[in-house]
DOBA-315999 format. One record per atom (N, C-alpha, C): atom name; chain; x, y, z; residue in one letter. Coordinates in nm, 3 decimals, decimal comma. Example, Ala and Ser with C-alpha at 12.3 -4.5 7.8 and 13.67 -1.06 7.14 Angstrom:
<dozas>
{a->N | c->A | u->1,319 | v->-0,569 | w->0,780 | r->A}
{a->CA | c->A | u->1,230 | v->-0,450 | w->0,780 | r->A}
{a->C | c->A | u->1,320 | v->-0,330 | w->0,780 | r->A}
{a->N | c->A | u->1,285 | v->-0,225 | w->0,708 | r->S}
{a->CA | c->A | u->1,367 | v->-0,106 | w->0,714 | r->S}
{a->C | c->A | u->1,290 | v->0,003 | w->0,787 | r->S}
</dozas>
This chain:
<dozas>
{a->N | c->A | u->0,102 | v->-0,245 | w->-1,343 | r->M}
{a->CA | c->A | u->0,000 | v->-0,158 | w->-1,293 | r->M}
{a->C | c->A | u->0,063 | v->-0,063 | w->-1,192 | r->M}
{a->N | c->A | u->0,021 | v->0,060 | w->-1,194 | r->T}
{a->CA | c->A | u->0,068 | v->0,156 | w->-1,094 | r->T}
{a->C | c->A | u->-0,051 | v->0,200 | w->-1,010 | r->T}
{a->N | c->A | u->-0,029 | v->0,203 | w->-0,880 | r->L}
{a->CA | c->A | u->-0,132 | v->0,244 | w->-0,785 | r->L}
{a->C | c->A | u->-0,073 | v->0,349 | w->-0,692 | r->L}
{a->N | c->A | u->-0,050 | v->0,468 | w->-0,746 | r->W}
{a->CA | c->A | u->0,007 | v->0,577 | w->-0,667 | r->W}
{a->C | c->A | u->-0,106 | v->0,644 | w->-0,590 | r->W}
{a->N | c->A | u->-0,105 | v->0,632 | w->-0,458 | r->D}
{a->CA | c->A | u->-0,206 | v->0,695 | w->-0,372 | r->D}
{a->C | c->A | u->-0,347 | v->0,652 | w->-0,409 | r->D}
{a->N | c->A | u->-0,365 | v->0,525 | w->-0,443 | r->V}
{a->CA | c->A | u->-0,494 | v->0,475 | w->-0,489 | r->V}
{a->C | c->A | u->-0,543 | v->0,354 | w->-0,409 | r->V}
{a->N | c->A | u->-0,456 | v->0,261 | w->-0,379 | r->L}
{a->CA | c->A | u->-0,495 | v->0,132 | w->-0,323 | r->L}
{a->C | c->A | u->-0,582 | v->0,146 | w->-0,197 | r->L}
{a->N | c->A | u->-0,551 | v->0,242 | w->-0,112 | r->E}
{a->CA | c->A | u->-0,624 | v->0,259 | w->0,013 | r->E}
{a->C | c->A | u->-0,770 | v->0,303 | w->-0,008 | r->E}
{a->N | c->A | u->-0,805 | v->0,339 | w->-0,132 | r->H}
{a->CA | c->A | u->-0,940 | v->0,385 | w->-0,164 | r->H}
{a->C | c->A | u->-1,026 | v->0,276 | w->-0,229 | r->H}
{a->N | c->A | u->-0,970 | v->0,161 | w->-0,262 | r->I}
{a->CA | c->A | u->-1,040 | v->0,059 | w->-0,340 | r->I}
{a->C | c->A | u->-1,088 | v->-0,054 | w->-0,249 | r->I}
{a->N | c->A | u->-1,221 | v->-0,068 | w->-0,231 | r->P}
{a->CA | c->A | u->-1,272 | v->-0,172 | w->-0,141 | r->P}
{a->C | c->A | u->-1,231 | v->-0,314 | w->-0,181 | r->P}
{a->N | c->A | u->-1,242 | v->-0,349 | w->-0,307 | r->D}
{a->CA | c->A | u->-1,210 | v->-0,485 | w->-0,352 | r->D}
{a->C | c->A | u->-1,091 | v->-0,482 | w->-0,447 | r->D}
{a->N | c->A | u->-0,974 | v->-0,447 | w->-0,395 | r->F}
{a->CA | c->A | u->-0,857 | v->-0,438 | w->-0,482 | r->F}
{a->C | c->A | u->-0,808 | v->-0,574 | w->-0,527 | r->F}
{a->N | c->A | u->-0,850 | v->-0,682 | w->-0,461 | r->G}
{a->CA | c->A | u->-0,811 | v->-0,817 | w->-0,503 | r->G}
{a->C | c->A | u->-0,856 | v->-0,846 | w->-0,645 | r->G}
{a->N | c->A | u->-0,977 | v->-0,802 | w->-0,680 | r->A}
{a->CA | c->A | u->-1,028 | v->-0,821 | w->-0,816 | r->A}
{a->C | c->A | u->-0,942 | v->-0,746 | w->-0,917 | r->A}
{a->N | c->A | u->-0,893 | v->-0,629 | w->-0,878 | r->L}
{a->CA | c->A | u->-0,805 | v->-0,552 | w->-0,965 | r->L}
{a->C | c->A | u->-0,671 | v->-0,624 | w->-0,981 | r->L}
{a->N | c->A | u->-0,616 | v->-0,673 | w->-0,870 | r->L}
{a->CA | c->A | u->-0,486 | v->-0,742 | w->-0,876 | r->L}
{a->C | c->A | u->-0,494 | v->-0,872 | w->-0,956 | r->L}
{a->N | c->A | u->-0,611 | v->-0,933 | w->-0,960 | r->D}
{a->CA | c->A | u->-0,628 | v->-1,055 | w->-1,040 | r->D}
{a->C | c->A | u->-0,599 | v->-1,030 | w->-1,188 | r->D}
{a->N | c->A | u->-0,609 | v->-0,907 | w->-1,232 | r->R}
{a->CA | c->A | u->-0,587 | v->-0,872 | w->-1,372 | r->R}
{a->C | c->A | u->-0,441 | v->-0,844 | w->-1,405 | r->R}
{a->N | c->A | u->-0,354 | v->-0,843 | w->-1,303 | r->V}
{a->CA | c->A | u->-0,212 | v->-0,810 | w->-1,321 | r->V}
{a->C | c->A | u->-0,134 | v->-0,937 | w->-1,355 | r->V}
{a->N | c->A | u->-0,056 | v->-0,931 | w->-1,463 | r->S}
{a->CA | c->A | u->0,022 | v->-1,047 | w->-1,502 | r->S}
{a->C | c->A | u->0,167 | v->-1,041 | w->-1,456 | r->S}
{a->N | c->A | u->0,218 | v->-0,921 | w->-1,423 | r->A}
{a->CA | c->A | u->0,360 | v->-0,912 | w->-1,389 | r->A}
{a->C | c->A | u->0,388 | v->-0,822 | w->-1,269 | r->A}
{a->N | c->A | u->0,385 | v->-0,692 | w->-1,288 | r->W}
{a->CA | c->A | u->0,434 | v->-0,598 | w->-1,187 | r->W}
{a->C | c->A | u->0,324 | v->-0,506 | w->-1,134 | r->W}
{a->N | c->A | u->0,335 | v->-0,472 | w->-1,003 | r->V}
{a->CA | c->A | u->0,250 | v->-0,371 | w->-0,941 | r->V}
{a->C | c->A | u->0,340 | v->-0,275 | w->-0,865 | r->V}
{a->N | c->A | u->0,321 | v->-0,145 | w->-0,889 | r->F}
{a->CA | c->A | u->0,395 | v->-0,040 | w->-0,819 | r->F}
{a->C | c->A | u->0,294 | v->0,034 | w->-0,732 | r->F}
{a->N | c->A | u->0,323 | v->0,043 | w->-0,601 | r->V}
{a->CA | c->A | u->0,229 | v->0,099 | w->-0,506 | r->V}
{a->C | c->A | u->0,296 | v->0,208 | w->-0,423 | r->V}
{a->N | c->A | u->0,228 | v->0,319 | w->-0,407 | r->S}
{a->CA | c->A | u->0,266 | v->0,423 | w->-0,312 | r->S}
{a->C | c->A | u->0,145 | v->0,442 | w->-0,222 | r->S}
{a->N | c->A | u->0,166 | v->0,432 | w->-0,089 | r->I}
{a->CA | c->A | u->0,053 | v->0,427 | w->0,003 | r->I}
{a->C | c->A | u->0,096 | v->0,475 | w->0,141 | r->I}
{a->N | c->A | u->0,004 | v->0,534 | w->0,218 | r->P}
{a->CA | c->A | u->0,039 | v->0,564 | w->0,358 | r->P}
{a->C | c->A | u->0,066 | v->0,434 | w->0,434 | r->P}
{a->N | c->A | u->0,172 | v->0,435 | w->0,514 | r->I}
{a->CA | c->A | u->0,213 | v->0,319 | w->0,592 | r->I}
{a->C | c->A | u->0,215 | v->0,359 | w->0,740 | r->I}
{a->N | c->A | u->0,165 | v->0,268 | w->0,823 | r->F}
{a->CA | c->A | u->0,151 | v->0,296 | w->0,965 | r->F}
{a->C | c->A | u->0,224 | v->0,192 | w->1,049 | r->F}
{a->N | c->A | u->0,253 | v->0,230 | w->1,174 | r->T}
{a->CA | c->A | u->0,317 | v->0,137 | w->1,267 | r->T}
{a->C | c->A | u->0,215 | v->0,057 | w->1,347 | r->T}
{a->N | c->A | u->0,090 | v->0,103 | w->1,350 | r->G}
{a->CA | c->A | u->-0,015 | v->0,036 | w->1,424 | r->G}
{a->C | c->A | u->-0,140 | v->0,122 | w->1,430 | r->G}
{a->N | c->A | u->-0,239 | v->0,073 | w->1,505 | r->A}
{a->CA | c->A | u->-0,369 | v->0,140 | w->1,510 | r->A}
{a->C | c->A | u->-0,361 | v->0,282 | w->1,567 | r->A}
{a->N | c->A | u->-0,283 | v->0,302 | w->1,671 | r->Q}
{a->CA | c->A | u->-0,272 | v->0,435 | w->1,729 | r->Q}
{a->C | c->A | u->-0,210 | v->0,534 | w->1,631 | r->Q}
{a->N | c->A | u->-0,114 | v->0,488 | w->1,552 | r->H}
{a->CA | c->A | u->-0,053 | v->0,572 | w->1,449 | r->H}
{a->C | c->A | u->-0,158 | v->0,613 | w->1,347 | r->H}
{a->N | c->A | u->-0,243 | v->0,520 | w->1,307 | r->V}
{a->CA | c->A | u->-0,350 | v->0,552 | w->1,212 | r->V}
{a->C | c->A | u->-0,438 | v->0,663 | w->1,268 | r->V}
{a->N | c->A | u->-0,481 | v->0,647 | w->1,391 | r->L}
{a->CA | c->A | u->-0,574 | v->0,743 | w->1,451 | r->L}
{a->C | c->A | u->-0,515 | v->0,882 | w->1,467 | r->L}
{a->N | c->A | u->-0,382 | v->0,892 | w->1,481 | r->R}
{a->CA | c->A | u->-0,314 | v->1,021 | w->1,495 | r->R}
{a->C | c->A | u->-0,276 | v->1,083 | w->1,360 | r->R}
{a->N | c->A | u->-0,284 | v->1,005 | w->1,255 | r->S}
{a->CA | c->A | u->-0,230 | v->1,047 | w->1,125 | r->S}
{a->C | c->A | u->-0,323 | v->1,140 | w->1,047 | r->S}
{a->N | c->A | u->-0,262 | v->1,228 | w->0,969 | r->K}
{a->CA | c->A | u->-0,341 | v->1,311 | w->0,877 | r->K}
{a->C | c->A | u->-0,403 | v->1,226 | w->0,766 | r->K}
{a->N | c->A | u->-0,353 | v->1,103 | w->0,750 | r->H}
{a->CA | c->A | u->-0,407 | v->1,011 | w->0,648 | r->H}
{a->C | c->A | u->-0,532 | v->0,936 | w->0,696 | r->H}
{a->N | c->A | u->-0,570 | v->0,952 | w->0,823 | r->F}
{a->CA | c->A | u->-0,689 | v->0,886 | w->0,874 | r->F}
{a->C | c->A | u->-0,811 | v->0,961 | w->0,823 | r->F}
{a->N | c->A | u->-0,878 | v->0,899 | w->0,725 | r->R}
{a->CA | c->A | u->-0,994 | v->0,961 | w->0,661 | r->R}
{a->C | c->A | u->-1,103 | v->0,856 | w->0,643 | r->R}
{a->N | c->A | u->-1,192 | v->0,851 | w->0,739 | r->R}
{a->CA | c->A | u->-1,300 | v->0,751 | w->0,736 | r->R}
{a->C | c->A | u->-1,386 | v->0,761 | w->0,610 | r->R}
{a->N | c->A | u->-1,400 | v->0,880 | w->0,556 | r->D}
{a->CA | c->A | u->-1,485 | v->0,900 | w->0,439 | r->D}
{a->C | c->A | u->-1,413 | v->0,872 | w->0,307 | r->D}
{a->N | c->A | u->-1,282 | v->0,846 | w->0,311 | r->E}
{a->CA | c->A | u->-1,205 | v->0,824 | w->0,188 | r->E}
{a->C | c->A | u->-1,128 | v->0,692 | w->0,187 | r->E}
{a->N | c->A | u->-1,061 | v->0,661 | w->0,296 | r->H}
{a->CA | c->A | u->-0,971 | v->0,545 | w->0,298 | r->H}
{a->C | c->A | u->-1,041 | v->0,422 | w->0,354 | r->H}
{a->N | c->A | u->-1,031 | v->0,315 | w->0,278 | r->V}
{a->CA | c->A | u->-1,089 | v->0,187 | w->0,316 | r->V}
{a->C | c->A | u->-0,986 | v->0,102 | w->0,391 | r->V}
{a->N | c->A | u->-0,859 | v->0,118 | w->0,355 | r->W}
{a->CA | c->A | u->-0,751 | v->0,034 | w->0,408 | r->W}
{a->C | c->A | u->-0,644 | v->0,117 | w->0,476 | r->W}
{a->N | c->A | u->-0,586 | v->0,059 | w->0,582 | r->Y}
{a->CA | c->A | u->-0,474 | v->0,118 | w->0,655 | r->Y}
{a->C | c->A | u->-0,375 | v->0,004 | w->0,679 | r->Y}
{a->N | c->A | u->-0,253 | v->0,016 | w->0,625 | r->F}
{a->CA | c->A | u->-0,157 | v->-0,093 | w->0,631 | r->F}
{a->C | c->A | u->-0,029 | v->-0,057 | w->0,707 | r->F}
{a->N | c->A | u->0,028 | v->-0,157 | w->0,773 | r->T}
{a->CA | c->A | u->0,169 | v->-0,152 | w->0,811 | r->T}
{a->C | c->A | u->0,245 | v->-0,205 | w->0,690 | r->T}
{a->N | c->A | u->0,375 | v->-0,187 | w->0,687 | r->S}
{a->CA | c->A | u->0,455 | v->-0,245 | w->0,576 | r->S}
{a->C | c->A | u->0,437 | v->-0,396 | w->0,571 | r->S}
{a->N | c->A | u->0,446 | v->-0,459 | w->0,688 | r->E}
{a->CA | c->A | u->0,434 | v->-0,605 | w->0,694 | r->E}
{a->C | c->A | u->0,296 | v->-0,651 | w->0,649 | r->E}
{a->N | c->A | u->0,193 | v->-0,577 | w->0,689 | r->G}
{a->CA | c->A | u->0,057 | v->-0,613 | w->0,649 | r->G}
{a->C | c->A | u->0,035 | v->-0,602 | w->0,499 | r->G}
{a->N | c->A | u->0,090 | v->-0,498 | w->0,438 | r->L}
{a->CA | c->A | u->0,079 | v->-0,482 | w->0,293 | r->L}
{a->C | c->A | u->0,151 | v->-0,595 | w->0,220 | r->L}
{a->N | c->A | u->0,270 | v->-0,627 | w->0,267 | r->I}
{a->CA | c->A | u->0,348 | v->-0,736 | w->0,204 | r->I}
{a->C | c->A | u->0,274 | v->-0,869 | w->0,218 | r->I}
{a->N | c->A | u->0,217 | v->-0,897 | w->0,335 | r->R}
{a->CA | c->A | u->0,140 | v->-1,021 | w->0,356 | r->R}
{a->C | c->A | u->0,015 | v->-1,023 | w->0,267 | r->R}
{a->N | c->A | u->-0,050 | v->-0,909 | w->0,253 | r->T}
{a->CA | c->A | u->-0,169 | v->-0,902 | w->0,169 | r->T}
{a->C | c->A | u->-0,135 | v->-0,933 | w->0,024 | r->T}
{a->N | c->A | u->-0,028 | v->-0,873 | w->-0,026 | r->F}
{a->CA | c->A | u->0,013 | v->-0,900 | w->-0,164 | r->F}
{a->C | c->A | u->0,060 | v->-1,044 | w->-0,180 | r->F}
{a->N | c->A | u->0,125 | v->-1,098 | w->-0,079 | r->D}
{a->CA | c->A | u->0,165 | v->-1,239 | w->-0,083 | r->D}
{a->C | c->A | u->0,041 | v->-1,327 | w->-0,100 | r->D}
{a->N | c->A | u->-0,063 | v->-1,298 | w->-0,026 | r->G}
{a->CA | c->A | u->-0,187 | v->-1,374 | w->-0,037 | r->G}
{a->C | c->A | u->-0,255 | v->-1,360 | w->-0,172 | r->G}
{a->N | c->A | u->-0,222 | v->-1,254 | w->-0,244 | r->C}
{a->CA | c->A | u->-0,277 | v->-1,232 | w->-0,379 | r->C}
{a->C | c->A | u->-0,184 | v->-1,285 | w->-0,488 | r->C}
{a->N | c->A | u->-0,074 | v->-1,351 | w->-0,448 | r->G}
{a->CA | c->A | u->0,015 | v->-1,413 | w->-0,547 | r->G}
{a->C | c->A | u->0,133 | v->-1,329 | w->-0,590 | r->G}
{a->N | c->A | u->0,175 | v->-1,232 | w->-0,506 | r->F}
{a->CA | c->A | u->0,286 | v->-1,144 | w->-0,542 | r->F}
{a->C | c->A | u->0,399 | v->-1,153 | w->-0,440 | r->F}
{a->N | c->A | u->0,520 | v->-1,137 | w->-0,488 | r->D}
{a->CA | c->A | u->0,638 | v->-1,127 | w->-0,402 | r->D}
{a->C | c->A | u->0,686 | v->-0,983 | w->-0,401 | r->D}
{a->N | c->A | u->0,737 | v->-0,939 | w->-0,287 | r->L}
{a->CA | c->A | u->0,796 | v->-0,806 | w->-0,278 | r->L}
{a->C | c->A | u->0,927 | v->-0,805 | w->-0,355 | r->L}
{a->N | c->A | u->0,943 | v->-0,709 | w->-0,446 | r->A}
{a->CA | c->A | u->1,067 | v->-0,695 | w->-0,523 | r->A}
{a->C | c->A | u->1,151 | v->-0,579 | w->-0,469 | r->A}
{a->N | c->A | u->1,085 | v->-0,474 | w->-0,419 | r->A}
{a->CA | c->A | u->1,158 | v->-0,358 | w->-0,365 | r->A}
{a->C | c->A | u->1,062 | v->-0,274 | w->-0,283 | r->A}
{a->N | c->A | u->1,120 | v->-0,199 | w->-0,190 | r->M}
{a->CA | c->A | u->1,042 | v->-0,102 | w->-0,114 | r->M}
{a->C | c->A | u->1,133 | v->0,009 | w->-0,069 | r->M}
{a->N | c->A | u->1,076 | v->0,129 | w->-0,051 | r->N}
{a->CA | c->A | u->1,156 | v->0,240 | w->0,000 | r->N}
{a->C | c->A | u->1,065 | v->0,345 | w->0,064 | r->N}
{a->N | c->A | u->1,128 | v->0,441 | w->0,127 | r->T}
{a->CA | c->A | u->1,056 | v->0,550 | w->0,193 | r->T}
{a->C | c->A | u->1,097 | v->0,685 | w->0,133 | r->T}
{a->N | c->A | u->1,135 | v->0,684 | w->0,006 | r->I}
{a->CA | c->A | u->1,187 | v->0,805 | w->-0,057 | r->I}
{a->C | c->A | u->1,086 | v->0,921 | w->-0,050 | r->I}
{a->N | c->A | u->0,957 | v->0,892 | w->-0,066 | r->E}
{a->CA | c->A | u->0,859 | v->1,000 | w->-0,058 | r->E}
{a->C | c->A | u->0,857 | v->1,062 | w->0,081 | r->E}
{a->N | c->A | u->0,866 | v->0,979 | w->0,184 | r->T}
{a->CA | c->A | u->0,872 | v->1,031 | w->0,321 | r->T}
{a->C | c->A | u->1,001 | v->1,108 | w->0,341 | r->T}
{a->N | c->A | u->1,111 | v->1,056 | w->0,290 | r->D}
{a->CA | c->A | u->1,240 | v->1,124 | w->0,302 | r->D}
{a->C | c->A | u->1,236 | v->1,263 | w->0,236 | r->D}
{a->N | c->A | u->1,152 | v->1,276 | w->0,133 | r->L}
{a->CA | c->A | u->1,141 | v->1,403 | w->0,060 | r->L}
{a->C | c->A | u->1,031 | v->1,494 | w->0,117 | r->L}
{a->N | c->A | u->0,964 | v->1,450 | w->0,226 | r->G}
{a->CA | c->A | u->0,870 | v->1,537 | w->0,293 | r->G}
{a->C | c->A | u->0,725 | v->1,493 | w->0,298 | r->G}
{a->N | c->A | u->0,687 | v->1,387 | w->0,229 | r->R}
{a->CA | c->A | u->0,549 | v->1,337 | w->0,239 | r->R}
{a->C | c->A | u->0,539 | v->1,248 | w->0,361 | r->R}
{a->N | c->A | u->0,448 | v->1,277 | w->0,449 | r->E}
{a->CA | c->A | u->0,437 | v->1,206 | w->0,576 | r->E}
{a->C | c->A | u->0,390 | v->1,062 | w->0,560 | r->E}
{a->N | c->A | u->0,471 | v->0,968 | w->0,610 | r->D}
{a->CA | c->A | u->0,432 | v->0,826 | w->0,624 | r->D}
{a->C | c->A | u->0,396 | v->0,757 | w->0,493 | r->D}
{a->N | c->A | u->0,467 | v->0,784 | w->0,385 | r->I}
{a->CA | c->A | u->0,438 | v->0,721 | w->0,257 | r->I}
{a->C | c->A | u->0,545 | v->0,617 | w->0,226 | r->I}
{a->N | c->A | u->0,499 | v->0,497 | w->0,192 | r->G}
{a->CA | c->A | u->0,590 | v->0,391 | w->0,149 | r->G}
{a->C | c->A | u->0,567 | v->0,359 | w->0,002 | r->G}
{a->N | c->A | u->0,673 | v->0,324 | w->-0,067 | r->S}
{a->CA | c->A | u->0,664 | v->0,283 | w->-0,208 | r->S}
{a->C | c->A | u->0,708 | v->0,138 | w->-0,217 | r->S}
{a->N | c->A | u->0,634 | v->0,059 | w->-0,292 | r->F}
{a->CA | c->A | u->0,656 | v->-0,085 | w->-0,300 | r->F}
{a->C | c->A | u->0,647 | v->-0,130 | w->-0,445 | r->F}
{a->N | c->A | u->0,726 | v->-0,232 | w->-0,477 | r->V}
{a->CA | c->A | u->0,718 | v->-0,298 | w->-0,606 | r->V}
{a->C | c->A | u->0,693 | v->-0,445 | w->-0,579 | r->V}
{a->N | c->A | u->0,588 | v->-0,500 | w->-0,640 | r->F}
{a->CA | c->A | u->0,555 | v->-0,640 | w->-0,625 | r->F}
{a->C | c->A | u->0,555 | v->-0,707 | w->-0,762 | r->F}
{a->N | c->A | u->0,597 | v->-0,834 | w->-0,763 | r->R}
{a->CA | c->A | u->0,600 | v->-0,911 | w->-0,889 | r->R}
{a->C | c->A | u->0,515 | v->-1,036 | w->-0,873 | r->R}
{a->N | c->A | u->0,434 | v->-1,061 | w->-0,973 | r->R}
{a->CA | c->A | u->0,349 | v->-1,182 | w->-0,974 | r->R}
{a->C | c->A | u->0,437 | v->-1,306 | w->-0,973 | r->R}
{a->N | c->A | u->0,401 | v->-1,403 | w->-0,888 | r->R}
{a->CA | c->A | u->0,474 | v->-1,531 | w->-0,886 | r->R}
{a->C | c->A | u->0,438 | v->-1,616 | w->-1,005 | r->R}
</dozas>
């Protein structure tokens, strides 16, 4: 499953992840903490349901039965502000 700029918009993404048998690819805004969220152009109360740190996203996926396989900041390196890319594999 690919969730490019989508996961932060889905209230009950756990139900979606329950349908994944192997891999999930995620691109999402990543924050260092609450103050970073509030200062960010990605802070959108009317659109975004979730705001994650890298560690928080990894813990969330762990709780849903996934291990982190890879992560990078290539989108941020190429100019997109505060975007992390992650690959998770079902245990």
